[in-house]
NULUM-32347 format. One record per residue: residue in three letters; z, y, x of N, C-alpha, C in turn. Coordinates in steps of 0.02 Angstrom, whole numbers, plus 32768, in hexadecimal, padded with zeros to 4 digits. Example, Ala and Ser with C-alpha at 12.3 -4.5 7.8 and 13.67 -1.06 7.14 Angstrom:
REM residues 2
ala81867EE4829481867F1F826781867F5B8294/ser81627F90828281657FCB82AC818A80028285/
This chain:
REM residues 262
met361BE9D0308A3617EA0F30AE35D0EA1730CA/gln35B8EA5430CD3578EA6030EB357DEA9D3119/ala3554EA9C314E3554EAD3317D352CEB0D3160/asn3547EB4931693526EB8531523518EBB3318E/thr34E2EBD8318934CDEC0531BE34CEEC4C31A3/leu34F3EC7731C634F7ECBD31B334DDECE731EE/lys34A9ED0D31E2348DED39321534A3ED803207/ile34BFEDA1323934D7EDE6323234ABEE13325D/thr3492EE493240346CEE7B32663490EEBE3261/val349FEEDC329A34BAEF20329B3480EF4F3290/leu3479EF6932533442EF973245344FEFDB3265/gly348CEFF3325F349EF033327C34E4F0313298/ser34EEF05032D3352FF04F32F4354BF09532FF/gly352BF0C732E1353EF10C32EF356AF12C32BA/thr3587F16432CC35B1F18A329E3585F1B3326F/ser35A5F1DE32473582F2003210354AF22E3227/thr354DF24732653518F272327F34DEF24B329B/gly34E8F20A32A834B9F1E532D234BFF1FD331A/val34A0F1D73346349DF1EA338D3455F1DD33A5/pro3434F20F33C3344BF25133D5345EF27C3398/val348BF2AB33A5349FF2DB3373346FF3163375/ile345AF32E333B342CF36733383447F3A13361/gly341EF3BA338F342FF3F533B6345DF3EA33F1/cys3477F3AC33FA34A7F3A034303482F3913471/arg349DF3AA34A8347FF39F34EA34AFF3793519/cys34DEF35334FB350BF32C352634E5F2F23546/ala3505F2D2357834E4F29D359D34D0F2623571/val34FAF251354034EAF219351434B0F22A34E6/cys34B0F26634CB3479F27A349E3437F28134C3/leu3439F28F350333FCF294352B33E9F251354B/ser3413F21F35433408F1DE356333CBF1BB3545/asn33A6F198356F336FF16E35593384F125354F/his33C4F116355B33DAF0D1355433D6F0BC350A/pro33B7F08434F933AEF07134B333F0F069348D/cys3425F05534B03466F04C348E3489F08E347F/asn346EF0C534993488F1073487345DF1283451/gln342FF10334343407F11B33FB3424F0F933BD/arg344BF11E33943471F0FF335F3460F11D331B/thr3448F0F232EE3441F10732A93484F0FE3285/arg3486F116324734C6F116322234DBF0CE3212/cys351CF0C6320B353EF085320C352CF05A31CF/ser3515F01D31DC3509EFEC31A734FAEFA831C6/ala34F7EF74319C34EBEF3131B534C5EF093181/leu34A4EED431973480EEA7316B3499EE603177/leu34A9EE3D314034BDEDF731423484EDCE3124/ser346BED9E314A3435ED7231333451ED2C312D/tyr344BED1030F0346BECD030E03438ECA830B8/gly341CEC7430D833E5EC5130B733ACEC8030AC/lys3393EC84306E335BECB0305F3372ECF53048/tyr33B4ED02304A33CFED3F302D33E2ED723063/asn33D5EDB1305433E9EDE9307F341BEE15305A/ile3456EE1E3078348BEE47305B3497EE823089/leu348FEEBE306D3496EEFB309334DDEF17308B/ile34FCEF2C30C2353BEF5030BE352DEF9930CA/asp3531EFC030943524F008309234DAF0183096/thr34C7F04D30743483F06830793487F0A830A2/ser3484F0A030E3348EF0DA310F3456F10D3107/thr3464F149311F3432F17E311E33F1F169313F/asp33F5F139316D33BBF1243194339FF0E1317C/leu33ABF0CF313D3396F08D3126334CF080312F/arg3322F0B0311F32D9F0A6312532C7F094316E/gln32E0F0BB319D32D3F0AF31E432ECF06A31F9/gln3328F05831E23346F01731F5331DEFDD31D8/ala3309EFE4319932E3EFAE3179329FEFA3319A/leu327FEFDA31AD323FEFD331D03248EFB53215/arg327CEFCA32383288EFB1327C3296EF66327C/glu32BDEF4E324A32D1EF08324732A4EEDE321A/asp326FEEFC31FF3240EED931D43263EEB73199/ile328FEEDE317832B3EEC4313D3284EECA3101/arg3275EE9330E03244EE9330AA3263EE8B3065/his32A3EE77306332C4EE723022330FEE7B302B/ile332EEE962FF73376EE9E2FF3338DEE802FB1/asn33BDEE522FB433D4EE312F773414EE4F2F5B/ala343AEE732F843478EE932F6D348EEEC52FA1/val34B6EEF62F8B34D4EF272FB8351FEF292FAB/phe3546EF282FE1358EEF312FDD35A0EF732FFF/tyr35C3EF9E2FDA35D5EFE02FF4361CEFE0300E/thr3625EFFF30493668F0083065368CF0433044/his3667F07930373682F0B530183648F0E43009/ser3658F11F2FEF3623F14A2FD43611F1863000/his3624F187303F3611F1BF306A35C6F1BE3076/ala35AAF1F930813562F2023081353EF1D530B3/asp355AF1CE30F03536F1A731233532F15D3111/his355AF14630E1355AF10030CD3535F0F4308B/val3521F12A306B3505F124302734C0F1443020/his34B2F17930443479F1A430333435F1883042/gly3431F14A305A33F1F127305D33E2F100301E/ile340AF10A2FEA3404F0E22FAD33BEF0E52F8E/asp339EF11E2F93335CF1252F733328F0F82F94/asp3333F0E52FD23303F0B92FF53306F0712FDB/leu3337F0612FB13338F01F2F9332FEF0152F63/arg32E0F04B2F4C32A9F0442F1C326DF01F2F3A/gly3264F0242F7D322EEFFF2F9D3238EFB42F96/phe3277EF9D2F983285EF562F8F327BEF422F46/asn328CEF6F2F18327FEF612ED03235EF562EC3/leu320BEF7C2EE431C3EF762ED931AAEF312EED/arg31CAEF142F2031B6EED12F3631D3EE9A2F0A/ser3214EEA32EF83236EE6D2ED4322DEE6F2E89/lys3222EEAB2E6D321AEEB62E25325AEEA92DFE/val3294EEA62E2132D3EE9B2DFE3306EECE2E18/pro333AEEDF2DF0336EEF0D2E073396EEEF2E40/ile33B2EF1A2E6A33DDEF062EA13425EF132E8D/pro3452EEE12E903498EEEC2E8034BCEF102EB9/leu34E6EF402EA63510EF652ED53559EF532EC9/tyr357EEF442EFE35C4EF312EF935EFEF622F21/gly362BEF6D2F08365AEF982F2B3696EFA52EFE/ser36C5EFCE2F1536FFEFDE2EED36EBF0082EB1/asn3717F0092E7F370BF0332E4336FEF07B2E57/gln3727F0962E843721F0DC2E9836DFF0E92EBD/thr36CDF0BD2EE9368FF0C52F0E3653F0C52EE0/leu3650F0952EB23616F0912E863616F0C92E53/ala3651F0E12E3E3653F11A2E103637F1582E32/thr3647F1622E72362CF19B2E9635E1F1952EA0/ile35CAF1592EAF3582F14E2EB7355EF15C2E74/arg357AF1442E3D355CF1502DFC3556F19B2DEE/lys358AF1C12DFE358BF2092DF2355BF22D2E21/ser355CF21B2E603533F23E2E9234E9F2312E89/phe34D8F1F62E6F3492F1E32E663484F1D42E1D/ser3497F2042DF33492F1FA2DAB344AF1EE2D95/tyr3419F2082DBA33D3F1FE2DA833C0F1B42DA9/ile33E5F18C2DD033D8F1442DD233F8F1202D97/phe3434F1352D84345CF10E2D55345FF12B2D0F/asp3449F1682D05344AF1872CC2340EF16E2C9A/lys341DF1432C6A33E7F1222C4333C1F1532C17/ser33DEF18F2C0E33BBF1C02BE43383F1E42C0A/val3383F1DD2C4D334FF1FC2C753310F1D22C71/pro32D6F1F12C623298F1CB2C5E328BF1A32C9E/tyr3270F1682C963264F13D2CD03232F15E2CFF/ser3241F15A2D3F3213F1722D72321AF1462DAF/tyr3201F15B2DE73202F1322E233248F1362E43/ile3277F1112E2632BCF1112E3D32D1F0C92E4B/pro3306F0C02E73331EF07C2E7F3337F05C2E3E/arg3330F01C2E38334CEFF52E003389EFD12E1C/leu33C4EFE82E073403EFD12E243435EFC22DEE/glu3463EF932DFC3498EF812DCD34DBEF852DF1/leu350CEFA52DD2354DEFB02DF0357EEF782DDD/his35A1EF5C2E0E35D0EF252E023610EF332E28/pro3641EF542E093681EF602E2B36A4EF1E2E3A/ile36C3EF1A2E7636E9EEDF2E8A372BEEF42EA8/asp375DEEC82EA3379BEED22EC837B8EE8F2EE0/gln3791EE5A2ED637A4EE172EEB3769EDF42F0C/pro3774EDBD2F30373CED982F4D370BED822F17/ile36CBED842F283698ED6B2EFA366BED3A2F1F/glu364CED0E2EFA3619ECE22F1735D5ECFB2F03/leu35AAED042F343567ED1E2F273536ECF72F51/phe3505ECD92F3034D2ECB02F5234F2EC772F7A/gly352CEC5F2F63354FEC292F85357AEC3F2FBF/leu3580EC802FCA35A9EC9C300035E4ECC12FE3/glu3621ECB12FF9365BECD72FE23663ED16300B/ile366AED4E2FE83671ED8F300736B3EDAD2FEF/thr36DEEDBE301F3721EDD6300F3728EE203022/pro3737EE4C2FF23744EE9230043787EE983028/ile3787EEC2305C37C3EECE308537D8EF17307D/pro380CEF2630553821EF6C304C383CEF8A308D/met3826EFC7309B383BEFEB30D83846F03430C6/leu385FF05A30F63868F0A230EC383CF0C8311D/his381BF0FB310237EFF1293127380CF16F311C/gly3842F17F3142386AF1B9312F3890F1A730EF/arg3889F1D130BB38A8F1C3307A387CF19B304C/met383FF18D3060380EF16B30363811F1203042/glu380FF0F9300D380AF0B0301437C1F09D301E/thr37B4F07530503772F05A305B3777F00E3059/phe373DEFED3054373AEFA530583717EF903098/gly3735EF6230BC3710EF3830EA36FDEEF930C4/tyr36D7EECD30E536C3EE8E30C536C7EE5430F7/arg36E0EE1C30DD36E0EDDE310436B1EDAC30E4/cys3687ED8C310E365AED5730F83661ED1E312A/gly3681ECE83115368BECB0314236B0ECC63181/pro3693ECB931BD36B6ECCA31FB36A8ED113214/phe368CED3B31E93678ED7F31FC369AEDB231D0/ala36AEEDEB31ED36C9EE2331C736ACEE6431E1/tyr36A1EE9231B23684EED431C136B4EF0831A7/leu36D2EF2F31D53706EF5F31C436F6EFA331E2/thr36CEEFC931BF36BFF00C31D836E6F04031B0/asp36E7F07D31CA3706F0B731A9374EF0A83193/cys3779F0A131C537BFF09531B737EAF0AF31F1/asn3827F0C131E03858F0D13214389AF0AD3208/ala389BF08131D538D5F05731C938BFF01A31A0/ile38DCEFE031B038CFEFA3318B3912EF863175/pro391FEF8431343961EF6D311C396EEF24312F/pro39AEEF11313539BEEECB3145399EEE993115/ser399AEEAA30D4397CEE7B30A43932EE7030B4/ser3911EEA130D038CBEE9930E438C4EE743125/leu38F2EE80315438F1EE5C319338F7EE103187/ala391CEDFE31533924EDB7314438E3ED96312F/leu38B1EDBE311C3870EDA43108383FED9E3142/leu3857EDAF317E382AEDB531B8383AED8331EF/glu3857ED4C31DE3868ED1A3210382BECEF3221/asn382AECD6325F37F8ECA5327537B0ECBE3270/leu37A4ECFA32863761ED163286373BED0432C6/glu36FCECF632BE36D0ECEF32F836B8ED34330F/leu36A5ED5F32E03689EDA032EF36A8EDD432C2/leu36BFEE0A32E036DAEE4432BD36B3EE8232D3/ile369AEEA832A3367EEEEA32B136AFEF1D3296/leu36C7EF4A32C13700EF7432B336F2EFBD32C5/asp370AEFEA329B3704F03232A73725F04532EA/gly3700F06B3314371CF084335336F6F0C33367/leu3705F0F9334536DCF135334636D0F153338B/arg3707F15E33B03703F18433EF3745F1793415/phe374CF198344E3789F190347537C0F1BF345F/thr37AEF1FB344A37E0F22C343537F8F21C33EE/pro3834F23433DA384FF22433983824F240335F/his3829F22033263807F23632E93835F22632AF/asn3833F24F327A3864F2453243384DF213320E/thr380FF1F9321237F9F1C831E037D8F18A31FE/his37CFF189323F37B1F14F326137DFF1363298/phe37DCF0F432A637F9F0DC32E437D3F0FC331E/asn37F8F116334F37D6F124338E37D3F0E333B6/ile37B4F0E433EF37A8F0A5341337E9F085342B/pro3819F0A934473859F0883457387AF068341A/gln387AF08A33E13897F06C33A4386FF02F338D/ala382DF03333923803EFFA337E3810EFBE33AB/ile381AEFCA33EC382AEF933419386CEF723404/asp389EEF9A33F538DEEF7E33DF38D5EF55339F/met38AFEF6F337038A4EF4A3331387CEF0A333E/ala3849EF0F33673820EED43377384BEE9D3396/gln3878EEB033C238A3EE7E33E238D5EE6033B1/lys38E8EE87337F3914EE6D334A38EFEE3B331E/ile38B1EE4B330B388AEE1E32E13874EDE03308/asn3861EDEB33473854EDB433763816ED8B3363/ala37E1EDAC334F37A1ED8933473787ED74338B/lys375BED42338B373FED2B33CB3716ED6233EC/leu36F3ED8A33C436CEEDC333DE36D6EDFD33AD/thr36E5EE3833C836E9EE7533A036B6EEA733BA/leu3690EEC5338C3662EEFB339C367CEF3B337D/leu367DEF7133A23691EFB233883653EFD83371/thr3657EFF43334361EF01633163632F05B32FE/his3603F07E32DD360CF0C332C6361AF0F03302/leu35F3F0E7333735FFF106337735E2F14D337A/ser3609F17B339335F3F1C1339B35D1F1CB33DE/his35BBF20833EA359BF217342A35CDF2213463/glu360DF2183456363EF213348D3637F1D134B2/val3616F1A134933614F15D34AE35D1F15134D0/asp35D4F14435123599F135353A3596F0E93543/his356AF0C9351E356BF0803519356AF05D355D/pro353AF06B35893538F04435C83573F05035F5/val3594F08A35EE35CFF0993617360EF07B35F9/his3619F08835B83659F077359A365DF02E3583/asp3625F00F35753627EFC9355E3646EF9C3593/gln3636EFA835D23650EF7C3607369AEF893617/glu36B6EFBF35FB36FCEFCE3607372BEFB135D3/leu3710EF92359E3738EF7835683758EF35357B/pro378FEF23355A37AEEEE13568377FEEA83556/lys378DEE6E35733765EE3335663767EE23351B/gly372CEE1235003728EE0134B9371EEE3D348B/ile3719EE7934A8370BEEB6348136D1EEDA34A1/asn369FEEEA34783664EF0E34903651EF45345F/leu3624EF7034753607EFA2344A35CAEF863426/ala35C4EF9433E63589EF8033C0354EEFAC33D4/his3512EF9333C534D6EFBE33CB34A4EFAB3395/asp347AEFD933843448EFCF3350341BEF933361/gly340FEF69332F33E2EF3033383404EEF23352/gln3444EEF533623469EEBC337C346CEE853346/gln3463EE46335A3464EE0F332A348FEDD63343/phe34AFEDB5331234D9ED7B331F34CCED4832E9/thr34D1ED0832FB34CCECD232CB350CECA832CF/leu352DECA13295356CEC7C32913562EC3F3265/tyr3585EC0932753581EBCB324F35C7EBBA3236/phe35CAEBA731F7360BEB9531DA3601EB6231A2/asp3637EB41318F3634EB0E315B364CEB2A3119/ser362FEB1430E33648EB2530A0363BEAEB3072/lys365AEAED30383652EAB53008360CEAB62FEA/
């Protein structure tokens, strides 16, 4: 057995509009508190010399510059909604450095939608130009990548199936309002859980914060962070009101986890 180190960076903790919201004059959008400045939802897993991105958020360029990300070895997509995908073109900057294609992983449906929406990247009949070099790899079972096992966690986002992902003692579950029992069975003994918790009022495709708290207590990770936060959530006010072991995520937050593997 050998000890492994997994570093997690919360690249973005905001909902699809980001926070501040364009044109909004609410107290959170006018706040100068850094935890109320939220780019679109995504995360980075660093394992040895490898960087694995979860989603290419609309704000990928800004996030990569802020965190000084110099290479990406793979991307895992949760689903195909715009705020989680539309930074895809910014992957070309990483191609220029690495000179090799970047593999993209996700469900068949997610990758089919990405292929259709960004046909200029994947249509081989289009003359080569300054576009990302990417390879699509549909998955529906755990895979080993760079020596790290990554397990897709099927969830529901309204009527849409999304994937969360588990890596060792960490799981990332955004954009969901239901987690089937078969998926909950894959989430035992977590050190860190990042979980969708959009706002306090109800929503038809996201956990609101009371629902997220209930789910977090059911999964029972040592620490749960709520992400995909809207401008209803005032970080310095509401974070201190949450139950013990549950906090609000914020952009740039980092954690290092240690675990054993063969």
